[in-house]
Every structure is written in structure tokens, then in C-alpha cells.
OpenMM code with the backbone's topology and positions (N, CA, C; nanometers):
from openmm import Vec3, app, unit

residues = "UNK UNK UNK UNK UNK UNK UNK UNK UNK UNK UNK UNK UNK UNK UNK UNK UNK UNK UNK UNK UNK UNK UNK UNK UNK UNK UNK UNK UNK UNK UNK UNK UNK UNK UNK UNK UNK UNK UNK UNK UNK UNK UNK UNK UNK UNK UNK UNK UNK UNK UNK UNK UNK UNK UNK UNK UNK UNK UNK UNK UNK UNK UNK UNK UNK UNK UNK UNK UNK UNK UNK UNK UNK UNK UNK UNK UNK UNK UNK UNK UNK UNK UNK UNK UNK UNK UNK UNK UNK UNK UNK UNK UNK UNK UNK UNK UNK UNK UNK UNK UNK UNK UNK UNK UNK UNK UNK UNK UNK UNK UNK UNK UNK".split()
positions = [
    Vec3(-6.1723, -20.0843, 5.1650),
    Vec3(-6.3127, -20.1733, 5.1451),
    Vec3(-6.4275, -20.1199, 5.0952),
    Vec3(-6.4418, -19.9973, 5.1354),
    Vec3(-6.5405, -19.9057, 5.0417),
    Vec3(-6.5082, -19.9137, 4.8803),
    Vec3(-6.4058, -19.9104, 4.8373),
    Vec3(-6.3792, -19.9210, 4.7027),
    Vec3(-6.4196, -20.0524, 4.6610),
    Vec3(-6.4350, -20.1541, 4.7316),
    Vec3(-6.4914, -20.2896, 4.6395),
    Vec3(-6.6074, -20.3125, 4.6614),
    Vec3(-6.6846, -20.2501, 4.7613),
    Vec3(-6.8141, -20.2487, 4.8113),
    Vec3(-6.9065, -20.1626, 4.6816),
    Vec3(-6.8749, -20.0424, 4.6615),
    Vec3(-6.9503, -19.9620, 4.6070),
    Vec3(-6.9872, -19.9968, 4.4591),
    Vec3(-6.8897, -20.0525, 4.3861),
    Vec3(-6.9327, -20.1085, 4.2523),
    Vec3(-7.0331, -20.2324, 4.2919),
    Vec3(-7.0455, -20.2960, 4.3903),
    Vec3(-7.1647, -20.3962, 4.4155),
    Vec3(-7.2807, -20.3196, 4.4570),
    Vec3(-7.2747, -20.2220, 4.5518),
    Vec3(-7.4378, -20.1748, 4.5675),
    Vec3(-7.4640, -20.1097, 4.4386),
    Vec3(-7.4018, -20.0372, 4.3912),
    Vec3(-7.4350, -19.9902, 4.2313),
    Vec3(-7.4858, -20.0829, 4.1354),
    Vec3(-7.4236, -20.1821, 4.1484),
    Vec3(-7.4662, -20.3056, 4.0267),
    Vec3(-7.6038, -20.3533, 4.1108),
    Vec3(-7.6246, -20.3528, 4.2204),
    Vec3(-7.7400, -20.4042, 4.2680),
    Vec3(-7.8577, -20.3268, 4.2494),
    Vec3(-7.8281, -20.1605, 4.2508),
    Vec3(-7.9360, -20.0763, 4.2393),
    Vec3(-7.9557, -20.0823, 4.0956),
    Vec3(-7.8647, -20.0981, 4.0206),
    Vec3(-7.8688, -20.0917, 3.8373),
    Vec3(-7.9784, -20.2493, 3.8066),
    Vec3(-7.9095, -20.3332, 3.8673),
    Vec3(-7.9871, -20.4452, 3.8388),
    Vec3(-8.1847, -20.4618, 3.8755),
    Vec3(-8.1859, -20.3930, 4.0023),
    Vec3(-8.3281, -20.3894, 4.0487),
    Vec3(-8.4139, -20.2871, 3.9369),
    Vec3(-8.3624, -20.1880, 3.9027),
    Vec3(-8.4281, -20.0985, 3.7689),
    Vec3(-8.4268, -20.1895, 3.6628),
    Vec3(-8.3199, -20.2658, 3.6108),
    Vec3(-8.2749, -20.3596, 3.5024),
    Vec3(-8.4088, -20.4414, 3.4894),
    Vec3(-8.4146, -20.4977, 3.6188),
    Vec3(-8.5178, -20.6088, 3.6187),
    Vec3(-8.6800, -20.5770, 3.6252),
    Vec3(-8.6918, -20.4595, 3.6591),
    Vec3(-8.8165, -20.4200, 3.6514),
    Vec3(-8.8525, -20.3576, 3.5053),
    Vec3(-8.7272, -20.2947, 3.4278),
    Vec3(-8.7661, -20.2803, 3.3132),
    Vec3(-8.7976, -20.3751, 3.2125),
    Vec3(-8.7099, -20.4722, 3.2225),
    Vec3(-8.7251, -20.6105, 3.1588),
    Vec3(-8.8491, -20.6690, 3.1537),
    Vec3(-8.8740, -20.6878, 3.2687),
    Vec3(-8.9919, -20.7965, 3.3018),
    Vec3(-9.0897, -20.7325, 3.3787),
    Vec3(-9.0917, -20.6368, 3.4438),
    Vec3(-9.1898, -20.5810, 3.5480),
    Vec3(-9.3498, -20.5706, 3.4165),
    Vec3(-9.2936, -20.5552, 3.3032),
    Vec3(-9.4461, -20.5387, 3.2446),
    Vec3(-9.5444, -20.6719, 3.2070),
    Vec3(-9.4673, -20.7773, 3.2529),
    Vec3(-9.5280, -20.9219, 3.2717),
    Vec3(-9.6349, -20.9226, 3.3509),
    Vec3(-9.6729, -20.8187, 3.4438),
    Vec3(-9.8020, -20.8670, 3.5309),
    Vec3(-9.8804, -20.7631, 3.4506),
    Vec3(-9.8512, -20.6942, 3.3562),
    Vec3(-9.9398, -20.6092, 3.2823),
    Vec3(-9.9632, -20.6233, 3.1239),
    Vec3(-9.9962, -20.7545, 3.1225),
    Vec3(-10.0053, -20.7945, 2.9689),
    Vec3(-10.1143, -20.7174, 2.8944),
    Vec3(-10.1961, -20.6753, 2.9588),
    Vec3(-10.3023, -20.5790, 2.8710),
    Vec3(-10.2421, -20.4203, 2.8392),
    Vec3(-10.1644, -20.4022, 2.8920),
    Vec3(-10.1283, -20.2677, 2.8351),
    Vec3(-10.0556, -20.2648, 2.6980),
    Vec3(-10.0845, -20.1731, 2.6061),
    Vec3(-10.0340, -20.1807, 2.4981),
    Vec3(-9.8687, -20.1597, 2.4828),
    Vec3(-9.8370, -20.2641, 2.4055),
    Vec3(-9.6856, -20.2568, 2.3832),
    Vec3(-9.6216, -20.1448, 2.3636),
    Vec3(-9.6544, -20.0645, 2.3057),
    Vec3(-9.5666, -19.9245, 2.2694),
    Vec3(-9.5325, -19.8813, 2.4026),
    Vec3(-9.6434, -19.8494, 2.4732),
    Vec3(-9.6725, -19.7806, 2.6113),
    Vec3(-9.5753, -19.8712, 2.6911),
    Vec3(-9.5599, -20.0094, 2.6950),
    Vec3(-9.4822, -20.0983, 2.7749),
    Vec3(-9.2982, -20.0543, 2.7479),
    Vec3(-9.2925, -20.0258, 2.6251),
    Vec3(-9.1696, -19.9997, 2.5339),
    Vec3(-9.1317, -19.8738, 2.5947),
    Vec3(-9.1891, -19.7932, 2.5899),
    Vec3(-9.1714, -19.6539, 2.6469),
    Vec3(-9.1306, -19.6266, 2.7746),
    Vec3(-9.2165, -19.6943, 2.8581),
    Vec3(-9.1788, -19.7151, 2.9993),
    Vec3(-9.0749, -19.7798, 3.0559),
    Vec3(-9.0564, -19.9132, 2.9834),
    Vec3(-8.9304, -19.9909, 3.0104),
    Vec3(-8.8080, -19.8772, 2.9559),
    Vec3(-8.7888, -19.7945, 2.8518),
    Vec3(-8.7107, -19.7170, 2.8363),
    Vec3(-8.6568, -19.6185, 2.9332),
    Vec3(-8.7777, -19.5726, 3.0134),
    Vec3(-8.7690, -19.4615, 3.1264),
    Vec3(-8.6838, -19.5367, 3.2258),
    Vec3(-8.7463, -19.6439, 3.2587),
    Vec3(-8.7062, -19.6992, 3.3693),
    Vec3(-8.5535, -19.7241, 3.3442),
    Vec3(-8.4921, -19.7934, 3.2236),
    Vec3(-8.3637, -19.8146, 3.1867),
    Vec3(-8.2414, -19.7173, 3.2098),
    Vec3(-8.3337, -19.6045, 3.1663),
    Vec3(-8.2380, -19.4627, 3.2072),
    Vec3(-8.1996, -19.4716, 3.3222),
    Vec3(-8.2341, -19.5079, 3.4288),
    Vec3(-8.1898, -19.5148, 3.6003),
    Vec3(-8.1052, -19.6209, 3.6054),
    Vec3(-8.1208, -19.7358, 3.5345),
    Vec3(-8.0170, -19.8419, 3.5234),
    Vec3(-7.9065, -19.7810, 3.4920),
    Vec3(-7.8725, -19.7437, 3.3737),
    Vec3(-7.7694, -19.6752, 3.3461),
    Vec3(-7.6994, -19.5889, 3.4189),
    Vec3(-7.7592, -19.4959, 3.4809),
    Vec3(-7.7518, -19.3959, 3.5640),
    Vec3(-7.6652, -19.4699, 3.6972),
    Vec3(-7.6863, -19.5753, 3.7275),
    Vec3(-7.6165, -19.6528, 3.8398),
    Vec3(-7.4952, -19.7644, 3.7807),
    Vec3(-7.5310, -19.7902, 3.6350),
    Vec3(-7.4507, -19.9584, 3.5684),
    Vec3(-7.2914, -19.8651, 3.5455),
    Vec3(-7.3324, -19.7663, 3.4616),
    Vec3(-7.1773, -19.6791, 3.4141),
    Vec3(-7.1098, -19.6517, 3.5248),
    Vec3(-7.1476, -19.5545, 3.6347),
    Vec3(-7.0677, -19.5508, 3.7470),
    Vec3(-7.0196, -19.6781, 3.8009),
    Vec3(-7.0991, -19.7704, 3.8096),
    Vec3(-7.0479, -19.8976, 3.8847),
    Vec3(-6.9342, -19.9519, 3.8172),
    Vec3(-6.9623, -19.9679, 3.6902),
    Vec3(-6.8323, -20.0129, 3.6076),
    Vec3(-6.7235, -19.9527, 3.5806),
    Vec3(-6.7381, -19.8072, 3.5953),
    Vec3(-6.6169, -19.7125, 3.5882),
    Vec3(-6.5474, -19.7117, 3.7269),
    Vec3(-6.6211, -19.7182, 3.8379),
    Vec3(-6.5423, -19.7214, 3.9474),
    Vec3(-6.4854, -19.8670, 3.9880),
    Vec3(-6.5358, -19.9517, 3.9608),
    Vec3(-6.5245, -20.1180, 3.9682),
    Vec3(-6.4411, -20.1492, 3.8839),
    Vec3(-6.3765, -20.1032, 3.7824),
    Vec3(-6.2844, -20.1214, 3.7162),
    Vec3(-6.1239, -20.0828, 3.7775),
    Vec3(-6.1557, -19.9946, 3.8666),
    Vec3(-6.0332, -19.9764, 3.9393),
    Vec3(-6.0222, -20.0585, 4.0511),
    Vec3(-6.0817, -20.1552, 4.0508),
    Vec3(-6.0742, -20.2762, 4.1691),
    Vec3(-6.0610, -20.4308, 4.1196),
    Vec3(-6.1531, -20.4289, 4.0094),
    Vec3(-6.1873, -20.5308, 3.9830),
    Vec3(-6.1486, -20.5268, 3.8204),
    Vec3(-6.1054, -20.6626, 3.7525),
    Vec3(-6.0831, -20.6789, 3.5985),
    Vec3(-6.2288, -20.6729, 3.5327),
    Vec3(-6.2327, -20.6719, 3.3967),
    Vec3(-6.3462, -20.6435, 3.3661),
    Vec3(-6.4399, -20.7954, 3.3564),
    Vec3(-6.3937, -20.9045, 3.3283),
    Vec3(-6.4294, -21.0281, 3.3520),
    Vec3(-6.4754, -21.0571, 3.4834),
    Vec3(-6.4172, -20.9898, 3.5762),
    Vec3(-6.4657, -21.0163, 3.7321),
    Vec3(-6.5852, -20.9063, 3.7656),
    Vec3(-6.5689, -20.7858, 3.6741),
    Vec3(-6.7045, -20.7191, 3.6873),
    Vec3(-6.8224, -20.7637, 3.6348),
    Vec3(-6.7912, -20.8038, 3.5451),
    Vec3(-6.9317, -20.9038, 3.4581),
    Vec3(-7.0129, -21.0332, 3.5390),
    Vec3(-6.8713, -21.0742, 3.6210),
    Vec3(-6.9302, -21.2068, 3.6984),
    Vec3(-6.9927, -21.1526, 3.8131),
    Vec3(-6.9760, -21.0526, 3.8542),
    Vec3(-7.0440, -21.0022, 3.9941),
    Vec3(-7.1421, -20.9501, 3.9138),
    Vec3(-7.1553, -20.8900, 3.8101),
    Vec3(-7.3224, -20.8256, 3.7606),
    Vec3(-7.3977, -20.9662, 3.7446),
    Vec3(-7.3760, -21.0574, 3.6837),
    Vec3(-7.4435, -21.1819, 3.6507),
    Vec3(-7.4762, -21.2368, 3.7707),
    Vec3(-7.4152, -21.2532, 3.8732),
    Vec3(-7.4344, -21.3140, 4.0191),
    Vec3(-7.5642, -21.1985, 4.0744),
    Vec3(-7.5322, -21.0922, 4.0607),
    Vec3(-7.6686, -20.9711, 4.1164),
    Vec3(-7.7536, -21.0153, 4.0425),
    Vec3(-7.7919, -21.0176, 3.9096),
    Vec3(-7.8783, -21.0188, 3.8456),
    Vec3(-7.9535, -21.1290, 3.8668),
    Vec3(-7.9072, -21.2440, 3.8630),
    Vec3(-7.9639, -21.3774, 3.9298),
    Vec3(-8.0134, -21.3772, 4.0379),
    Vec3(-7.9679, -21.3035, 4.1575),
    Vec3(-8.0235, -21.2927, 4.2815),
    Vec3(-8.1172, -21.1991, 4.2730),
    Vec3(-8.1135, -21.0950, 4.2239),
    Vec3(-8.2534, -20.9621, 4.2273),
    Vec3(-8.3732, -21.0233, 4.1519),
    Vec3(-8.3075, -21.0950, 4.0278),
    Vec3(-8.4278, -21.1849, 3.9743),
    Vec3(-8.5071, -21.2746, 4.0383),
    Vec3(-8.4440, -21.3700, 4.1043),
    Vec3(-8.4915, -21.4838, 4.1862),
    Vec3(-8.6158, -21.4231, 4.2981),
    Vec3(-8.5220, -21.3004, 4.3490),
    Vec3(-8.6222, -21.2429, 4.4507),
    Vec3(-8.7874, -21.1741, 4.3690),
    Vec3(-8.7302, -21.1127, 4.2655),
    Vec3(-8.8215, -21.0407, 4.1744),
    Vec3(-8.9193, -21.1747, 4.1197),
    Vec3(-8.8905, -21.2639, 4.0573),
    Vec3(-8.9843, -21.3762, 4.0348),
    Vec3(-9.0650, -21.4308, 4.1093),
    Vec3(-9.0161, -21.4732, 4.2249),
    Vec3(-9.0830, -21.5360, 4.3401),
    Vec3(-9.2005, -21.4155, 4.4058),
    Vec3(-9.1373, -21.2908, 4.4496),
    Vec3(-9.2135, -21.2041, 4.5130),
    Vec3(-9.3428, -21.1057, 4.4240),
    Vec3(-9.2577, -21.0737, 4.2992),
    Vec3(-9.3480, -20.9913, 4.2265),
    Vec3(-9.4417, -21.0553, 4.1277),
    Vec3(-9.3701, -21.1523, 4.0694),
    Vec3(-9.4377, -21.2413, 3.9653),
    Vec3(-9.5032, -21.3242, 4.0098),
    Vec3(-9.5079, -21.3808, 4.1569),
    Vec3(-9.5571, -21.4889, 4.2247),
    Vec3(-9.4954, -21.6171, 4.1199),
    Vec3(-9.3728, -21.6496, 4.0901),
    Vec3(-9.3538, -21.7631, 4.0300),
    Vec3(-9.2839, -21.8660, 4.1182),
    Vec3(-9.2758, -21.9851, 4.0976),
    Vec3(-9.2200, -22.0827, 4.2147),
    Vec3(-9.0949, -22.0962, 4.1630),
    Vec3(-8.9880, -22.0857, 4.2879),
    Vec3(-8.8563, -22.1093, 4.2763),
    Vec3(-8.8517, -22.2617, 4.2777),
    Vec3(-8.7383, -22.3027, 4.1858),
    Vec3(-8.7501, -22.4764, 4.1529),
    Vec3(-8.6054, -22.5102, 4.2019),
    Vec3(-8.5951, -22.6371, 4.2377),
    Vec3(-8.4626, -22.7210, 4.2824),
    Vec3(-8.3580, -22.6877, 4.1804),
    Vec3(-8.4134, -22.7094, 4.0345),
    Vec3(-8.3123, -22.7057, 3.9081),
    Vec3(-8.2455, -22.5526, 3.9034),
    Vec3(-8.3248, -22.4615, 3.9552),
    Vec3(-8.2668, -22.3209, 3.9485),
    Vec3(-8.1435, -22.2905, 4.0473),
    Vec3(-8.1780, -22.3640, 4.1659),
    Vec3(-8.0592, -22.3813, 4.2617),
    Vec3(-7.9468, -22.4386, 4.2459),
    Vec3(-7.9692, -22.5404, 4.1484),
    Vec3(-7.8321, -22.6167, 4.1282),
    Vec3(-7.7698, -22.5518, 4.0009),
    Vec3(-7.8684, -22.5000, 3.9064),
    Vec3(-7.7833, -22.3888, 3.7770),
    Vec3(-7.6976, -22.2774, 3.8865),
    Vec3(-7.7599, -22.2026, 4.0152),
    Vec3(-7.6850, -22.1171, 4.0651),
    Vec3(-7.5560, -22.1533, 4.0950),
    Vec3(-7.5666, -22.3121, 4.1580),
    Vec3(-7.4559, -22.3437, 4.2456),
    Vec3(-7.3325, -22.3627, 4.1194),
    Vec3(-7.3556, -22.3949, 4.0168),
    Vec3(-7.2677, -22.4018, 3.9215),
    Vec3(-7.2179, -22.2647, 3.8831),
    Vec3(-7.3246, -22.1659, 3.8575),
    Vec3(-7.2432, -22.0187, 3.8610),
    Vec3(-7.1395, -21.9853, 3.9733),
    Vec3(-7.1903, -22.0495, 4.0595),
    Vec3(-7.1054, -21.9894, 4.1775),
    Vec3(-6.9617, -22.0631, 4.1557),
    Vec3(-6.9487, -22.1598, 4.1165),
    Vec3(-6.8498, -22.2231, 4.0519),
    Vec3(-6.7575, -22.1549, 3.9650),
    Vec3(-6.8279, -22.0848, 3.8891),
    Vec3(-6.7651, -21.9907, 3.8123),
    Vec3(-6.7048, -21.8890, 3.8585),
    Vec3(-6.7797, -21.8171, 3.9344),
    Vec3(-6.7312, -21.7039, 4.0256),
    Vec3(-6.5924, -21.7529, 4.1014),
    Vec3(-6.5853, -21.8826, 4.1589),
    Vec3(-6.4285, -21.9255, 4.2162),
    Vec3(-6.3343, -21.9219, 4.0965),
    Vec3(-6.3703, -22.0059, 3.9834),
    Vec3(-6.2434, -22.0114, 3.9008),
    Vec3(-6.2268, -21.8609, 3.8100),
    Vec3(-6.2827, -21.7497, 3.8235),
    Vec3(-6.3087, -21.6238, 3.7904),
    Vec3(-6.2114, -21.5434, 3.8577),
    Vec3(-6.2236, -21.5492, 4.0030),
    Vec3(-6.1578, -21.4716, 4.1093),
    Vec3(-6.0356, -21.5319, 4.1672),
    Vec3(-6.0381, -21.6901, 4.1424),
    Vec3(-5.9333, -21.7409, 4.2229),
    Vec3(-5.7915, -21.6724, 4.1573),
    Vec3(-5.6895, -21.6528, 4.2213),
    Vec3(-5.5726, -21.6259, 4.1818),
    Vec3(-5.4749, -21.7333, 4.1706),
    Vec3(-5.4504, -21.7772, 4.0378),
    Vec3(-5.3797, -21.9053, 3.9829),
    Vec3(-5.2397, -21.8639, 3.9740),
] * unit.nanometer
topology = app.Topology()
chain = topology.addChain("A")
for resn in residues:
    res = topology.addResidue(resn, chain)
    for name in ("N", "CA", "C"):
        topology.addAtom(name, app.Element.getBySymbol(name[0]), res)
């Protein structure tokens, strides 16, 4: 069971760093762009420190398409919380509908045919 959970935990941590690297600066629009780029690169370093092992370990139990699908679902979940709680943006009904379609994709990718 641990071998299935470990990549998911690592991908979640990675996505938290990635979300802050990519979108955290949106609350600091007065900061010079070059400074934001350097800070984002610094945060992205830690993202890769979790992403690479997650994929390396995860590829032992999931195939590449499954790993990518897991990563995308985690990204959307992390980003949803980030946009609502950090950026103070509203979560809309159509986002939920889109996520439901993504969950259908998860079903088709993980289903043993």
C-alpha cells in the first residue's frame, strides 16, 4: 500500500511548491518581474526535488499515463484551494463541472479493459 501512496504524497508536495512558484506572485504585482522570476525559480527547485522522485518511484507501480493523470488531478485540487484561500478568488459551478469531466478521464485511464 505504501508504494501506491508515496508517489501521491510526493506529487502533492511538489504541486504545492509548483502552484506557489507559478501563481504566488499574482498577489505581489508591484514586485519587479525579474525578482519574481528568480523567486519562482528558487521555489521550483523544491518542486523538482519532490516531482522527480515521485515519478521515479511512481513508475514502479503506475504507468506514465496514470502518473500524469494523478498529477493533473492533484494540480487541480491544490490550485482550487490555492485560488480560493490565497488569491481569494471565487470557485464557480462550471469549475466543478470541468473537474467532474476530468474524473471521468481518470476512470477511463485507470480502468482495466
